[in-house]
LUMKE-193762 format. One record per residue (C-alpha): residue number from 1; residue in one letter; chain; x, y, z. Coordinates in steps of 0.5 Angstrom, whole numbers, plus 500, padded with zeros to 3 digits. Each point is the difference from the previous one (the first is absolute). Layout:
LUMKE-193762
(guvex NUM,a,A,(X,Y,Z))
...
end
This chain:
LUMKE-193762
(guvex 1,m,A,(254,636,328))
(guvex 2,k,A,(496,503,494))
(guvex 3,k,A,(495,495,500))
(guvex 4,i,A,(499,501,508))
(guvex 5,t,A,(499,507,499))
(guvex 6,i,A,(495,500,494))
(guvex 7,v,A,(496,495,504))
(guvex 8,l,A,(500,504,506))
(guvex 9,l,A,(498,506,496))
(guvex 10,l,A,(494,496,497))
(guvex 11,f,A,(498,498,507))
(guvex 12,s,A,(500,507,502))
(guvex 13,q,A,(496,503,495))
(guvex 14,l,A,(495,494,501))
(guvex 15,s,A,(499,502,508))
(guvex 16,i,A,(502,507,501))
(guvex 17,f,A,(493,502,497))
(guvex 18,a,A,(496,496,504))
(guvex 19,q,A,(501,503,506))
(guvex 20,n,A,(494,504,501))
(guvex 21,y,A,(493,499,496))
(guvex 22,k,A,(496,505,504))
(guvex 23,f,A,(496,504,496))
(guvex 24,g,A,(504,506,498))
(guvex 25,k,A,(507,498,502))
(guvex 26,v,A,(502,500,493))
(guvex 27,s,A,(508,500,500))
(guvex 28,k,A,(505,504,496))
(guvex 29,e,A,(503,493,498))
(guvex 30,e,A,(494,497,497))
(guvex 31,l,A,(499,507,496))
(guvex 32,e,A,(508,499,498))
(guvex 33,e,A,(499,493,498))
(guvex 34,k,A,(501,500,492))
(guvex 35,m,A,(498,492,498))
(guvex 36,h,A,(497,494,504))
(guvex 37,p,A,(506,496,503))
(guvex 38,l,A,(497,494,498))
(guvex 39,d,A,(496,502,493))
(guvex 40,s,A,(504,505,496))
(guvex 41,t,A,(494,499,495))
(guvex 42,a,A,(495,503,505))
(guvex 43,n,A,(497,507,498))
(guvex 44,a,A,(497,500,507))
(guvex 45,a,A,(499,496,506))
(guvex 46,y,A,(496,499,507))
(guvex 47,l,A,(505,502,505))
(guvex 48,y,A,(494,499,505))
(guvex 49,k,A,(494,496,499))
(guvex 50,s,A,(495,499,506))
(guvex 51,k,A,(493,498,501))
(guvex 52,e,A,(496,498,506))
(guvex 53,v,A,(493,497,500))
(guvex 54,f,A,(496,499,506))
(guvex 55,i,A,(493,500,502))
(guvex 56,e,A,(498,505,506))
(guvex 57,y,A,(494,501,504))
(guvex 58,s,A,(497,507,500))
(guvex 59,a,A,(494,502,506))
(guvex 60,s,A,(497,504,494))
(guvex 61,e,A,(501,496,494))
(guvex 62,g,A,(501,493,503))
(guvex 63,w,A,(505,496,496))
(guvex 64,l,A,(504,503,495))
(guvex 65,l,A,(506,497,495))
(guvex 66,v,A,(506,505,500))
(guvex 67,t,A,(506,500,495))
(guvex 68,l,A,(506,504,502))
(guvex 69,v,A,(504,502,494))
(guvex 70,h,A,(507,503,500))
(guvex 71,e,A,(505,500,494))
(guvex 72,r,A,(506,503,498))
(guvex 73,i,A,(503,500,493))
(guvex 74,k,A,(506,502,497))
(guvex 75,i,A,(500,503,493))
(guvex 76,y,A,(507,499,497))
(guvex 77,k,A,(498,502,493))
(guvex 78,k,A,(494,505,498))
(guvex 79,e,A,(498,495,495))
(guvex 80,a,A,(497,496,506))
(guvex 81,a,A,(496,506,502))
(guvex 82,n,A,(494,495,500))
(guvex 83,y,A,(502,498,506))
(guvex 84,a,A,(498,506,503))
(guvex 85,s,A,(493,500,499))
(guvex 86,e,A,(495,496,504))
(guvex 87,e,A,(493,497,499))
(guvex 88,i,A,(496,498,506))
(guvex 89,r,A,(494,496,499))
(guvex 90,l,A,(494,500,504))
(guvex 91,f,A,(493,496,501))
(guvex 92,k,A,(493,504,501))
(guvex 93,r,A,(493,497,500))
(guvex 94,g,A,(494,504,502))
(guvex 95,g,A,(503,506,503))
(guvex 96,t,A,(505,496,504))
(guvex 97,d,A,(507,501,498))
(guvex 98,e,A,(507,498,501))
(guvex 99,i,A,(504,506,503))
(guvex 100,i,A,(507,503,500))
(guvex 101,n,A,(503,504,506))
(guvex 102,g,A,(507,503,501))
(guvex 103,l,A,(502,500,493))
(guvex 104,k,A,(507,503,501))
(guvex 105,a,A,(505,500,494))
(guvex 106,y,A,(507,504,498))
(guvex 107,t,A,(505,500,495))
(guvex 108,y,A,(507,501,502))
(guvex 109,n,A,(506,502,496))
(guvex 110,l,A,(507,502,501))
(guvex 111,e,A,(502,507,499))
(guvex 112,g,A,(507,502,501))
(guvex 113,k,A,(501,496,507))
(guvex 114,k,A,(493,502,503))
(guvex 115,i,A,(494,495,499))
(guvex 116,k,A,(494,504,497))
(guvex 117,k,A,(493,497,502))
(guvex 118,d,A,(494,502,495))
(guvex 119,k,A,(493,498,503))
(guvex 120,l,A,(494,497,496))
(guvex 121,q,A,(494,505,500))
(guvex 122,k,A,(493,498,501))
(guvex 123,n,A,(499,503,493))
(guvex 124,q,A,(504,495,497))
(guvex 125,i,A,(496,494,502))
(guvex 126,f,A,(495,498,496))
(guvex 127,e,A,(494,496,500))
(guvex 128,n,A,(497,495,495))
(guvex 129,e,A,(494,496,499))
(guvex 130,v,A,(503,493,497))
(guvex 131,s,A,(493,496,500))
(guvex 132,k,A,(493,500,504))
(guvex 133,n,A,(504,497,506))
(guvex 134,w,A,(507,503,500))
(guvex 135,f,A,(503,506,500))
(guvex 136,s,A,(507,503,501))
(guvex 137,k,A,(505,505,502))
(guvex 138,k,A,(506,502,496))
(guvex 139,f,A,(506,504,501))
(guvex 140,t,A,(506,502,496))
(guvex 141,m,A,(506,502,505))
(guvex 142,p,A,(503,507,498))
(guvex 143,k,A,(507,502,498))
(guvex 144,i,A,(502,493,497))
(guvex 145,k,A,(507,500,497))
(guvex 146,d,A,(506,495,500))
(guvex 147,g,A,(502,498,507))
(guvex 148,s,A,(493,502,504))
(guvex 149,i,A,(497,496,505))
(guvex 150,v,A,(493,500,501))
(guvex 151,e,A,(496,498,507))
(guvex 152,y,A,(493,499,502))
(guvex 153,k,A,(496,497,505))
(guvex 154,y,A,(492,500,501))
(guvex 155,r,A,(495,496,504))
(guvex 156,k,A,(494,496,496))
(guvex 157,t,A,(494,498,504))
(guvex 158,s,A,(495,496,498))
(guvex 159,p,A,(493,496,502))
(guvex 160,y,A,(501,495,495))
(guvex 161,f,A,(504,494,503))
(guvex 162,q,A,(500,496,494))
(guvex 163,y,A,(504,505,496))
(guvex 164,v,A,(507,500,503))
(guvex 165,d,A,(505,503,495))
(guvex 166,k,A,(505,495,497))
(guvex 167,i,A,(506,500,503))
(guvex 168,e,A,(506,501,494))
(guvex 169,l,A,(506,497,502))
(guvex 170,q,A,(504,502,494))
(guvex 171,h,A,(500,505,494))
(guvex 172,s,A,(503,502,494))
(guvex 173,i,A,(505,504,504))
(guvex 174,p,A,(504,497,506))
(guvex 175,i,A,(498,501,507))
(guvex 176,k,A,(506,501,505))
(guvex 177,k,A,(496,499,506))
(guvex 178,l,A,(493,497,501))
(guvex 179,t,A,(496,499,506))
(guvex 180,v,A,(493,497,501))
(guvex 181,l,A,(495,499,506))
(guvex 182,v,A,(493,497,500))
(guvex 183,k,A,(496,500,506))
(guvex 184,i,A,(494,496,500))
(guvex 185,p,A,(495,499,506))
(guvex 186,e,A,(497,493,501))
(guvex 187,y,A,(493,502,498))
(guvex 188,y,A,(503,501,493))
(guvex 189,v,A,(502,494,496))
(guvex 190,y,A,(504,501,494))
(guvex 191,k,A,(504,495,495))
(guvex 192,t,A,(506,503,497))
(guvex 193,h,A,(502,498,493))
(guvex 194,s,A,(507,502,497))
(guvex 195,k,A,(502,500,493))
(guvex 196,g,A,(507,502,496))
(guvex 197,y,A,(506,496,499))
(guvex 198,l,A,(504,504,505))
(guvex 199,q,A,(498,496,506))
(guvex 200,m,A,(499,504,507))
(guvex 201,y,A,(497,498,506))
(guvex 202,f,A,(497,503,506))
(guvex 203,n,A,(502,499,508))
(guvex 204,e,A,(493,498,503))
(guvex 205,s,A,(499,501,507))
(guvex 206,v,A,(494,501,505))
(guvex 207,k,A,(500,505,505))
(guvex 208,n,A,(495,502,505))
(guvex 209,k,A,(497,507,500))
(guvex 210,k,A,(494,504,505))
(guvex 211,i,A,(495,504,496))
(guvex 212,n,A,(496,505,504))
(guvex 213,f,A,(493,503,498))
(guvex 214,t,A,(495,504,503))
(guvex 215,y,A,(492,499,500))
(guvex 216,r,A,(494,502,503))
(guvex 217,s,A,(494,496,503))
(guvex 218,n,A,(494,502,504))
(guvex 219,g,A,(499,493,502))
(guvex 220,g,A,(494,498,496))
(guvex 221,n,A,(496,505,504))
(guvex 222,v,A,(496,505,495))
(guvex 223,g,A,(500,507,502))
(guvex 224,t,A,(506,500,505))
(guvex 225,k,A,(507,503,499))
(guvex 226,t,A,(505,496,496))
(guvex 227,t,A,(507,499,504))
(guvex 228,k,A,(507,500,496))
(guvex 229,y,A,(504,494,501))
(guvex 230,e,A,(507,498,499))
(guvex 231,k,A,(502,493,498))
(guvex 232,s,A,(506,497,497))
(guvex 233,i,A,(501,493,496))
(guvex 234,d,A,(506,496,500))
(guvex 235,l,A,(501,498,492))
(guvex 236,k,A,(505,496,497))
(guvex 237,y,A,(504,503,494))
(guvex 238,k,A,(503,496,494))
(guvex 239,y,A,(506,504,498))
(guvex 240,y,A,(503,499,493))
(guvex 241,e,A,(507,503,500))
(guvex 242,m,A,(505,501,494))
(guvex 243,d,A,(507,504,500))
(guvex 244,k,A,(504,499,494))
(guvex 245,k,A,(506,504,497))
(guvex 246,n,A,(503,501,493))
(guvex 247,i,A,(494,497,496))
(guvex 248,p,A,(501,500,492))
(guvex 249,a,A,(496,503,495))
(guvex 250,i,A,(496,495,496))
(guvex 251,d,A,(503,499,493))
(guvex 252,i,A,(496,503,494))
(guvex 253,r,A,(505,501,495))
(guvex 254,e,A,(497,495,495))
(guvex 255,p,A,(493,501,496))
(guvex 256,y,A,(494,496,500))
(guvex 257,i,A,(497,501,508))
(guvex 258,s,A,(493,501,501))
(guvex 259,s,A,(501,504,506))
(guvex 260,i,A,(506,500,504))
(guvex 261,n,A,(495,501,507))
(guvex 262,q,A,(498,492,499))
(guvex 263,y,A,(507,498,501))
(guvex 264,k,A,(503,505,505))
(guvex 265,s,A,(501,496,507))
(guvex 266,s,A,(494,502,505))
(guvex 267,v,A,(495,498,505))
(guvex 268,s,A,(493,501,500))
(guvex 269,f,A,(495,499,506))
(guvex 270,e,A,(493,497,499))
(guvex 271,l,A,(495,501,505))
(guvex 272,s,A,(497,493,502))
(guvex 273,s,A,(495,501,505))
(guvex 274,i,A,(498,505,506))
(guvex 275,l,A,(499,497,507))
(guvex 276,i,A,(498,505,505))
(guvex 277,p,A,(497,497,506))
(guvex 278,e,A,(493,501,501))
(guvex 279,s,A,(499,503,493))
(guvex 280,r,A,(498,496,494))
(guvex 281,p,A,(506,496,496))
(guvex 282,q,A,(502,503,494))
(guvex 283,y,A,(503,495,494))
(guvex 284,f,A,(502,503,494))
(guvex 285,a,A,(500,497,493))
(guvex 286,n,A,(506,495,499))
(guvex 287,s,A,(499,497,494))
(guvex 288,w,A,(499,503,493))
(guvex 289,e,A,(493,497,499))
(guvex 290,g,A,(499,504,506))
(guvex 291,v,A,(503,507,498))
(guvex 292,a,A,(496,499,493))
(guvex 293,k,A,(494,499,503))
(guvex 294,r,A,(501,506,505))
(guvex 295,i,A,(501,505,494))
(guvex 296,y,A,(494,497,496))
(guvex 297,k,A,(496,502,506))
(guvex 298,t,A,(502,507,501))
(guvex 299,s,A,(495,505,497))
(guvex 300,s,A,(505,503,495))
(guvex 301,f,A,(501,494,497))
(guvex 302,g,A,(495,494,500))
(guvex 303,e,A,(494,505,501))
(guvex 304,e,A,(502,504,494))
(guvex 305,l,A,(500,494,495))
(guvex 306,k,A,(493,499,502))
(guvex 307,k,A,(498,507,497))
(guvex 308,s,A,(497,500,492))
(guvex 309,s,A,(495,505,499))
(guvex 310,y,A,(505,505,498))
(guvex 311,y,A,(502,497,494))
(guvex 312,r,A,(494,495,498))
(guvex 313,n,A,(498,505,494))
(guvex 314,d,A,(507,500,497))
(guvex 315,l,A,(501,493,501))
(guvex 316,e,A,(494,498,495))
(guvex 317,g,A,(503,504,495))
(guvex 318,i,A,(507,497,501))
(guvex 319,i,A,(498,493,499))
(guvex 320,s,A,(495,500,495))
(guvex 321,g,A,(501,495,494))
(guvex 322,k,A,(506,497,504))
(guvex 323,t,A,(498,493,501))
(guvex 324,s,A,(506,496,503))
(guvex 325,e,A,(503,501,507))
(guvex 326,s,A,(507,503,496))
(guvex 327,e,A,(496,505,496))
(guvex 328,k,A,(497,503,506))
(guvex 329,m,A,(506,500,504))
(guvex 330,i,A,(504,503,495))
(guvex 331,a,A,(495,505,499))
(guvex 332,i,A,(499,502,507))
(guvex 333,f,A,(507,500,502))
(guvex 334,q,A,(501,505,494))
(guvex 335,f,A,(495,504,502))
(guvex 336,v,A,(502,501,507))
(guvex 337,k,A,(507,501,498))
(guvex 338,n,A,(498,506,495))
(guvex 339,k,A,(495,503,505))
(guvex 340,m,A,(504,500,507))
(guvex 341,k,A,(506,504,501))
(guvex 342,w,A,(505,497,505))
(guvex 343,n,A,(502,506,505))
(guvex 344,g,A,(506,496,502))
(guvex 345,i,A,(498,498,507))
(guvex 346,e,A,(501,492,501))
(guvex 347,g,A,(496,497,506))
(guvex 348,k,A,(496,494,501))
(guvex 349,y,A,(494,504,503))
(guvex 350,t,A,(496,505,496))
(guvex 351,r,A,(500,508,503))
(guvex 352,d,A,(494,504,497))
(guvex 353,g,A,(496,493,498))
(guvex 354,v,A,(499,497,493))
(guvex 355,r,A,(494,505,499))
(guvex 356,k,A,(504,506,500))
(guvex 357,a,A,(506,497,497))
(guvex 358,y,A,(495,498,494))
(guvex 359,k,A,(497,507,499))
(guvex 360,e,A,(506,504,501))
(guvex 361,e,A,(504,495,495))
(guvex 362,v,A,(506,500,505))
(guvex 363,g,A,(502,495,505))
(guvex 364,n,A,(505,496,504))
(guvex 365,v,A,(502,493,498))
(guvex 366,s,A,(495,497,505))
(guvex 367,e,A,(494,504,497))
(guvex 368,i,A,(502,499,493))
(guvex 369,n,A,(501,492,500))
(guvex 370,l,A,(494,499,505))
(guvex 371,i,A,(495,504,495))
(guvex 372,l,A,(503,495,495))
(guvex 373,t,A,(499,494,504))
(guvex 374,s,A,(493,502,501))
(guvex 375,m,A,(498,501,493))
(guvex 376,l,A,(503,494,498))
(guvex 377,r,A,(496,496,505))
(guvex 378,f,A,(494,504,498))
(guvex 379,a,A,(501,498,493))
(guvex 380,g,A,(500,492,502))
(guvex 381,l,A,(507,499,501))
(guvex 382,n,A,(504,496,505))
(guvex 383,a,A,(504,506,503))
(guvex 384,n,A,(503,502,506))
(guvex 385,p,A,(505,505,503))
(guvex 386,v,A,(507,498,501))
(guvex 387,l,A,(504,503,506))
(guvex 388,v,A,(508,502,498))
(guvex 389,s,A,(506,502,503))
(guvex 390,t,A,(504,505,495))
(guvex 391,r,A,(507,499,499))
(guvex 392,d,A,(501,506,504))
(guvex 393,n,A,(496,497,506))
(guvex 394,g,A,(504,494,500))
(guvex 395,v,A,(499,493,501))
(guvex 396,p,A,(496,499,507))
(guvex 397,i,A,(503,495,504))
(guvex 398,f,A,(494,498,505))
(guvex 399,p,A,(493,501,499))
(guvex 400,t,A,(498,507,501))
(guvex 401,i,A,(495,506,498))
(guvex 402,t,A,(506,504,498))
(guvex 403,g,A,(503,495,495))
(guvex 404,f,A,(495,502,495))
(guvex 405,n,A,(500,507,497))
(guvex 406,y,A,(497,499,493))
(guvex 407,v,A,(494,497,497))
(guvex 408,i,A,(499,497,493))
(guvex 409,s,A,(494,496,497))
(guvex 410,m,A,(500,492,497))
(guvex 411,v,A,(495,497,496))
(guvex 412,d,A,(499,492,500))
(guvex 413,f,A,(498,496,494))
(guvex 414,e,A,(496,493,500))
(guvex 415,d,A,(506,497,497))
(guvex 416,g,A,(505,501,506))
(guvex 417,s,A,(503,506,497))
(guvex 418,y,A,(500,507,503))
(guvex 419,v,A,(502,507,498))
(guvex 420,l,A,(503,506,504))
(guvex 421,l,A,(498,507,499))
(guvex 422,d,A,(502,507,502))
(guvex 423,a,A,(496,506,498))
(guvex 424,s,A,(504,505,503))
(guvex 425,e,A,(506,499,495))
(guvex 426,i,A,(497,503,493))
(guvex 427,y,A,(506,496,496))
(guvex 428,s,A,(498,493,504))
(guvex 429,l,A,(497,494,496))
(guvex 430,p,A,(497,494,503))
(guvex 431,n,A,(505,496,504))
(guvex 432,i,A,(505,505,498))
(guvex 433,l,A,(501,504,507))
(guvex 434,p,A,(504,506,501))
(guvex 435,t,A,(507,499,504))
(guvex 436,r,A,(497,503,506))
(guvex 437,a,A,(495,494,501))
(guvex 438,l,A,(505,495,498))
(guvex 439,n,A,(502,497,507))
(guvex 440,w,A,(500,494,503))
(guvex 441,n,A,(493,497,500))
(guvex 442,g,A,(493,503,501))
(guvex 443,r,A,(494,498,504))
(guvex 444,k,A,(494,499,497))
(guvex 445,i,A,(493,501,504))
(guvex 446,t,A,(494,497,498))
(guvex 447,k,A,(493,502,502))
(guvex 448,n,A,(499,496,506))
(guvex 449,g,A,(507,503,503))
(guvex 450,t,A,(504,494,498))
(guvex 451,s,A,(507,501,497))
(guvex 452,s,A,(506,497,496))
(guvex 453,w,A,(506,501,497))
(guvex 454,v,A,(501,503,493))
(guvex 455,k,A,(506,500,496))
(guvex 456,l,A,(501,507,497))
(guvex 457,t,A,(506,499,496))
(guvex 458,p,A,(498,499,493))
(guvex 459,n,A,(502,494,496))
(guvex 460,i,A,(501,503,493))
(guvex 461,h,A,(507,503,499))
(guvex 462,a,A,(501,508,500))
(guvex 463,f,A,(503,500,493))
(guvex 464,e,A,(505,505,496))
(guvex 465,e,A,(502,498,493))
(guvex 466,n,A,(505,504,496))
(guvex 467,n,A,(501,499,492))
(guvex 468,m,A,(506,504,498))
(guvex 469,m,A,(502,501,492))
(guvex 470,v,A,(507,503,499))
(guvex 471,n,A,(504,502,494))
(guvex 472,i,A,(508,502,501))
(guvex 473,s,A,(502,506,496))
(guvex 474,k,A,(507,500,497))
(guvex 475,n,A,(502,505,506))
(guvex 476,l,A,(498,495,505))
(guvex 477,i,A,(493,503,502))
(guvex 478,a,A,(495,496,502))
(guvex 479,e,A,(493,502,497))
(guvex 480,g,A,(494,496,502))
(guvex 481,f,A,(493,499,502))
(guvex 482,i,A,(497,497,507))
(guvex 483,r,A,(493,498,501))
(guvex 484,t,A,(499,499,508))
(guvex 485,k,A,(494,496,502))
(guvex 486,f,A,(497,501,507))
(guvex 487,d,A,(495,495,502))
(guvex 488,n,A,(496,498,507))
(guvex 489,s,A,(503,503,506))
(guvex 490,k,A,(506,503,496))
(guvex 491,a,A,(494,504,496))
(guvex 492,l,A,(497,502,506))
(guvex 493,n,A,(506,503,503))
(guvex 494,f,A,(502,503,494))
(guvex 495,r,A,(493,504,499))
(guvex 496,k,A,(500,501,508))
(guvex 497,n,A,(508,503,500))
(guvex 498,y,A,(500,504,493))
(guvex 499,n,A,(493,501,497))
(guvex 500,h,A,(500,507,504))
(guvex 501,i,A,(507,502,497))
(guvex 502,k,A,(500,503,493))
(guvex 503,e,A,(503,496,494))
(guvex 504,e,A,(506,505,499))
(guvex 505,s,A,(502,499,507))
(guvex 506,l,A,(499,493,500))
(guvex 507,k,A,(505,500,494))
(guvex 508,s,A,(505,504,504))
(guvex 509,l,A,(500,495,505))
(guvex 510,l,A,(501,494,496))
(guvex 511,e,A,(506,503,496))
(guvex 512,e,A,(503,501,507))
(guvex 513,e,A,(499,493,502))
(guvex 514,r,A,(502,497,494))
(guvex 515,n,A,(505,505,498))
(guvex 516,i,A,(497,500,493))
(guvex 517,e,A,(498,506,495))
(guvex 518,i,A,(493,499,498))
(guvex 519,v,A,(497,502,494))
(guvex 520,d,A,(493,498,500))
(guvex 521,f,A,(496,498,506))
(guvex 522,k,A,(493,498,501))
(guvex 523,i,A,(495,496,505))
(guvex 524,l,A,(494,497,498))
(guvex 525,n,A,(494,497,505))
(guvex 526,k,A,(502,504,506))
(guvex 527,y,A,(492,500,501))
(guvex 528,k,A,(498,494,497))
(guvex 529,i,A,(500,496,507))
(guvex 530,g,A,(499,493,497))
(guvex 531,k,A,(506,501,495))
(guvex 532,p,A,(507,500,501))
(guvex 533,v,A,(504,506,500))
(guvex 534,l,A,(504,501,494))
(guvex 535,r,A,(506,505,499))
(guvex 536,n,A,(504,501,493))
(guvex 537,v,A,(506,503,500))
(guvex 538,k,A,(505,502,494))
(guvex 539,f,A,(507,501,503))
(guvex 540,n,A,(507,501,498))
(guvex 541,i,A,(506,498,505))
(guvex 542,e,A,(508,500,499))
(guvex 543,d,A,(503,498,507))
(guvex 544,l,A,(498,493,500))
(guvex 545,i,A,(504,497,494))
(guvex 546,e,A,(508,500,500))
(guvex 547,q,A,(505,499,495))
(guvex 548,i,A,(507,497,501))
(guvex 549,s,A,(505,498,495))
(guvex 550,g,A,(495,500,495))
(guvex 551,k,A,(495,496,504))
(guvex 552,i,A,(493,502,502))
(guvex 553,y,A,(498,498,507))
(guvex 554,i,A,(492,500,502))
(guvex 555,e,A,(496,498,506))
(guvex 556,p,A,(495,496,497))
(guvex 557,l,A,(494,504,504))
(guvex 558,l,A,(503,507,499))
(guvex 559,f,A,(497,504,505))
(guvex 560,l,A,(496,495,503))
(guvex 561,t,A,(506,496,503))
(guvex 562,e,A,(499,498,507))
(guvex 563,n,A,(507,503,502))
(guvex 564,t,A,(500,499,508))
(guvex 565,n,A,(498,494,505))
(guvex 566,p,A,(495,504,504))
(guvex 567,f,A,(501,494,506))
(guvex 568,k,A,(507,501,503))
(guvex 569,l,A,(499,498,507))
(guvex 570,e,A,(503,494,503))
(guvex 571,d,A,(494,499,504))
(guvex 572,r,A,(493,503,499))
(guvex 573,k,A,(496,499,506))
(guvex 574,f,A,(493,502,497))
(guvex 575,p,A,(496,498,494))
(guvex 576,v,A,(501,503,493))
(guvex 577,n,A,(493,503,498))
(guvex 578,f,A,(499,501,493))
(guvex 579,t,A,(492,502,501))
(guvex 580,a,A,(498,495,495))
(guvex 581,p,A,(503,494,495))
(guvex 582,w,A,(503,504,494))
(guvex 583,k,A,(503,498,494))
(guvex 584,d,A,(504,505,495))
(guvex 585,k,A,(502,498,493))
(guvex 586,n,A,(505,504,496))
(guvex 587,t,A,(501,498,492))
(guvex 588,v,A,(505,504,497))
(guvex 589,s,A,(502,500,492))
(guvex 590,i,A,(506,503,498))
(guvex 591,q,A,(502,501,493))
(guvex 592,i,A,(507,498,498))
(guvex 593,p,A,(504,506,497))
(guvex 594,e,A,(501,500,493))
(guvex 595,g,A,(507,497,499))
(guvex 596,y,A,(500,496,507))
(guvex 597,k,A,(499,493,502))
(guvex 598,v,A,(499,497,506))
(guvex 599,e,A,(506,497,504))
(guvex 600,t,A,(497,498,506))
(guvex 601,l,A,(494,500,504))
(guvex 602,p,A,(498,498,507))
(guvex 603,a,A,(498,493,501))
(guvex 604,p,A,(493,499,502))
(guvex 605,l,A,(498,499,508))
(guvex 606,a,A,(494,497,503))
(guvex 607,i,A,(500,500,508))
(guvex 608,g,A,(495,499,505))
(guvex 609,l,A,(499,501,508))
(guvex 610,p,A,(497,494,504))
(guvex 611,d,A,(493,498,501))
(guvex 612,n,A,(498,504,493))
(guvex 613,i,A,(501,507,504))
(guvex 614,g,A,(503,503,494))
(guvex 615,v,A,(504,499,493))
(guvex 616,f,A,(504,504,495))
(guvex 617,r,A,(501,498,493))
(guvex 618,y,A,(505,503,495))
(guvex 619,q,A,(502,499,493))
(guvex 620,v,A,(504,504,495))
(guvex 621,k,A,(499,498,493))
(guvex 622,q,A,(502,502,493))
(guvex 623,v,A,(494,500,495))
(guvex 624,g,A,(502,502,493))
(guvex 625,n,A,(503,507,501))
(guvex 626,k,A,(497,501,506))
(guvex 627,i,A,(502,498,508))
(guvex 628,s,A,(494,498,504))
(guvex 629,t,A,(500,500,507))
(guvex 630,t,A,(495,498,505))
(guvex 631,s,A,(500,500,507))
(guvex 632,i,A,(495,498,505))
(guvex 633,l,A,(500,501,507))
(guvex 634,q,A,(494,497,504))
(guvex 635,f,A,(498,499,508))
(guvex 636,n,A,(494,496,501))
(guvex 637,s,A,(500,502,508))
(guvex 638,a,A,(499,507,502))
(guvex 639,i,A,(504,499,507))
(guvex 640,i,A,(506,496,500))
(guvex 641,t,A,(502,498,507))
(guvex 642,p,A,(507,501,503))
(guvex 643,e,A,(502,492,499))
(guvex 644,y,A,(500,502,493))
(guvex 645,y,A,(504,506,500))
(guvex 646,e,A,(507,497,499))
(guvex 647,a,A,(497,496,494))
(guvex 648,l,A,(497,507,497))
(guvex 649,k,A,(506,504,501))
(guvex 650,g,A,(504,495,496))
(guvex 651,f,A,(494,499,495))
(guvex 652,y,A,(500,508,499))
(guvex 653,g,A,(508,500,500))
(guvex 654,e,A,(500,495,494))
(guvex 655,l,A,(495,504,496))
(guvex 656,v,A,(504,506,501))
(guvex 657,k,A,(506,497,498))
(guvex 658,k,A,(496,497,493))
(guvex 659,q,A,(497,506,498))
(guvex 660,s,A,(507,504,501))
(guvex 661,e,A,(503,495,495))
(guvex 662,k,A,(501,504,493))
(guvex 663,i,A,(499,498,493))
(guvex 664,v,A,(506,501,496))
(guvex 665,l,A,(500,502,493))
(guvex 666,v,A,(506,500,495))
(guvex 667,k,A,(501,503,493))
(guvex 668,m,A,(499,496,494))
end
């Protein structure tokens, strides 16, 4: 009987709150709900998420793309207050902007037994410029606390039919109720593209609809008064409908995810053609070759590459005395990196143009790397721009202009090798790109507009090496020295993340991370970009050495030990993305305390993953009065696909188990 009661109560919780989805009709029961009934870990949830997209005819403006959005979100815990913020991206071109109308937004809280409603004010809505062709409207809801509900709705109107917003069907929080309706007239032909591991499908149907419009005509008689006419057209509309309940959150508890947006379930609509009677048919790029060519032909891309007068005098001095192509490339690359400052704005198109950017020594990614490409070409190198989709932008699933939002440069050499360059990142090196650009493949565009795919992931491993020497005192305090070397992508990331932080602060961060007391701390080669970063640390540590019944127990790698397997899921639906191939090598030498000898040492281990994806080698041995441990972990692929996840999880489990085995010392 108790089981039946529990089931009925749960069913009641799942259904009673779904009674009224009309805007503003937030119920007391919704506000009283303390946790999501199906996901107790959720700090927030969509109670209702609705999107309607349709193309309508306006007598004054013609055909328009309209999107209606209505969302109601429950904030169970204030830590999830980020879900009370919304950013609406809008497209603009030549003074014709997408617009937002009818924005209404409220925060609801329960005060005693009454529902209190706080309205979003106009001065709480901010407009931000994202790039040359994109801007956004952003707001954060007021009065957020545990248990709040936020609700908003708006109408977005656009003359740009090719930019149908991606319809997201899944988020990092659960959705209780989802409705989607897309209505497309027969004149507009779209392809649909689905992605994500949670498969959801539209119910498709065709319905008839009458379009009424007015027009004026003088019947072709010049000088005569025009007459107003009314007319109607019967059109077929294709309907895409979806009504779903209890959509689970995408699981993002594990590390090594490039952008979770790549793996959420969603549907995109790609405009293929516009076929309006008595009008010229319009066909849109349906191949990556076509997309790349279209981008190249724009005035803010291809035309900017042709300009050269603004840098010619500087270029002569830069390459003077340089005879080889490599020397010229390095000299120009270093010059542009040092001269130009990135303003933090990404984008495939220039904003103010290369001339102005060069003069003012600041520009967006496109301006900086198109300047670089143009200078390399003028110096006689076979250089071309490469279109990139950043990690935040995700991996485009079909050919689209918006699939690219970044530009780098590429130099091809006669021996078939090539080098990728990004002068917007001051700490980058040839073929060592910043993390933001290491996503999927890039699209190289040559002078004649042809294009091809280019691998962005570096072949060289990101490398970290630790060499540690330790003495153990009679009081079982470990005193030691560790030198850490960061090279390739690891060096770039170290410089980018830490060069702006004072050494004293870095010292404190490392003490907290490793639970050690640092006696001396020094970093070398911080700004010598071509060399590895070196970090030298003298330290003391107490807690890693145990003494039980006269025996000493020590983990061979001390605070470098990997104690936890980061891969815990039964099944992972999306790839493990390391950004780049990587290798960690740890060497630890421990002086055996006076009066002790080795009783046992961990046995060596060498294991590998299928298809040479990765390898782990581990050895602990006694050399005279010292114990030497060498641990090498290497991954030869930046991305490990889901079919290898079980093997990877087991591989890491063996690694953790082995590194946790202890050296045992006994008295002589």
